[in-house]
C-alpha positions in Angstrom: -28.3 17.7 148.9 -26.7 13.4 147.8 -24.2 12.9 146.6 -26.9 10.5 143.8 -28.9 14.4 143.3 -24.9 15.6 142.7 -24.5 13.1 140.2 -27.3 13.2 138.2 -27.5 17.5 138.2 -24.2 17.2 136.7 -25.8 14.1 134.1 -28.1 17.2 132.5 -25.6 20.0 132.2 -23.8 17.7 129.8 -23.4 18.9 126.3 -23.0 16.9 123.5 -19.8 18.3 121.6 -19.5 18.6 118.1 -16.2 17.0 116.5 -13.5 19.0 115.9 -12.4 19.7 112.4 -9.8 17.0 112.2 -11.5 14.4 113.2 -14.7 15.3 110.9 -11.8 15.2 108.1 -11.1 11.4 108.8 -14.8 10.4 108.9 -14.8 12.1 105.3 -12.3 10.6 103.7 -12.8 7.5 105.6 -16.5 7.1 104.4 -14.9 8.4 100.8 -12.6 5.4 101.0 -15.8 2.9 101.8 -18.0 3.8 99.4 -17.1 2.9 95.5 -16.4 4.8 92.9 -19.6 6.3 90.7 -18.3 4.2 87.6 -18.3 0.7 90.0 -22.0 1.6 89.8 -22.8 2.5 87.2 -21.0 -0.5 85.3 -23.2 -3.2 88.3 -26.7 -1.2 87.6 -26.9 -3.5 84.4 -26.1 -6.4 86.3 -29.0 -6.1 89.0 -31.4 -5.6 87.1 -31.0 -8.0 84.7 -30.3 -10.4 87.8 -33.8 -9.0 89.4 -35.1 -9.4 85.8 -33.9 -13.3 85.8 -35.8 -13.9 89.3 -39.2 -12.2 88.5 -38.9 -14.3 85.3 -39.0 -17.6 87.5 -41.2 -16.8 89.9 -44.1 -15.7 87.0 -43.2 -18.2 84.9 -43.7 -21.1 88.5 -46.9 -19.5 88.9 -48.0 -19.6 85.6 -46.9 -23.6 86.5 -48.9 -24.0 89.7 -52.1 -22.3 88.3 -52.6 -24.1 84.3 -51.6 -27.6 85.6 -54.5 -29.7 85.7 -54.5 -32.2 88.9 -54.9 -35.4 88.6 -58.2 -37.3 87.8 -59.7 -38.4 90.0 -62.5 -41.8 89.3 -66.0 -40.5 89.2 -67.5 -41.4 92.6 -70.8 -44.0 92.9 -73.4 -43.3 94.7 -75.9 -46.2 96.1 -74.0 -49.2 94.3 -73.7 -52.5 95.8 -70.3 -53.7 96.3 -69.1 -56.1 94.6 -68.1 -59.1 95.6 -64.1 -59.6 95.1 -62.5 -61.4 92.9 -59.7 -63.0 94.6 -59.7 -65.1 98.0 -56.7 -63.3 99.1 -56.0 -60.3 98.0 -52.0 -59.2 99.7 -52.9 -55.2 100.8 -51.3 -53.5 98.5 -51.9 -49.8 97.1 -53.4 -50.9 94.2 -55.4 -54.0 95.3 -56.9 -50.8 97.5 -57.1 -48.2 94.2 -58.9 -51.5 92.2 -61.8 -51.9 95.1 -61.7 -48.0 95.5 -62.3 -47.4 91.3 -65.5 -49.8 91.8 -67.2 -47.7 94.6 -66.4 -46.7 98.6 -68.4 -49.7 99.3 -66.0 -52.1 97.2 -63.3 -50.8 99.8 -65.0 -50.9 103.0 -65.5 -54.9 102.3 -62.4 -55.1 101.2 -60.9 -53.9 104.6 -63.0 -55.6 106.7 -62.2 -59.0 104.8 -58.9 -58.7 105.2 -59.0 -57.4 108.5 -61.0 -60.6 109.1 -58.1 -62.3 107.9 -55.3 -60.7 109.0 -55.9 -60.2 112.3 -56.2 -63.3 114.8 -57.8 -63.5 119.0 -54.3 -64.1 121.0 -54.4 -66.8 123.9 -56.5 -65.3 126.9 -56.7 -62.2 126.2 -59.6 -60.1 123.5 -57.1 -58.8 122.8 -56.7 -58.5 118.0 -53.0 -58.9 117.0 -51.3 -59.1 113.7 -50.0 -62.3 112.8 
């Protein structure tokens, strides 16, 4: 039998021991000191219930608001309409201009984007690449 087998045999022979009475009593007194008295727990219980009720009310109100809130109205889509010509010669590319064109029709928005692409992009010298002005 080598040293490792002896060591393993001694490990198998080990059994847990019960703590002596002094150690058990010290553990019990320590646990009693750490636990709040029942009166303190009774005083904190209503506060815990009130906090839980308040959190539930906030959660319910957020859910109700998200369900009942109506989405912003979108203008009705016009299908098959012909894009109207732009009234202005050159409009700056702003969100308002894009929304106005889209309110007329999707084709009007496409026409606006094509017109702005023609006027704001120029060919660079010696290249076929378009670049902004």
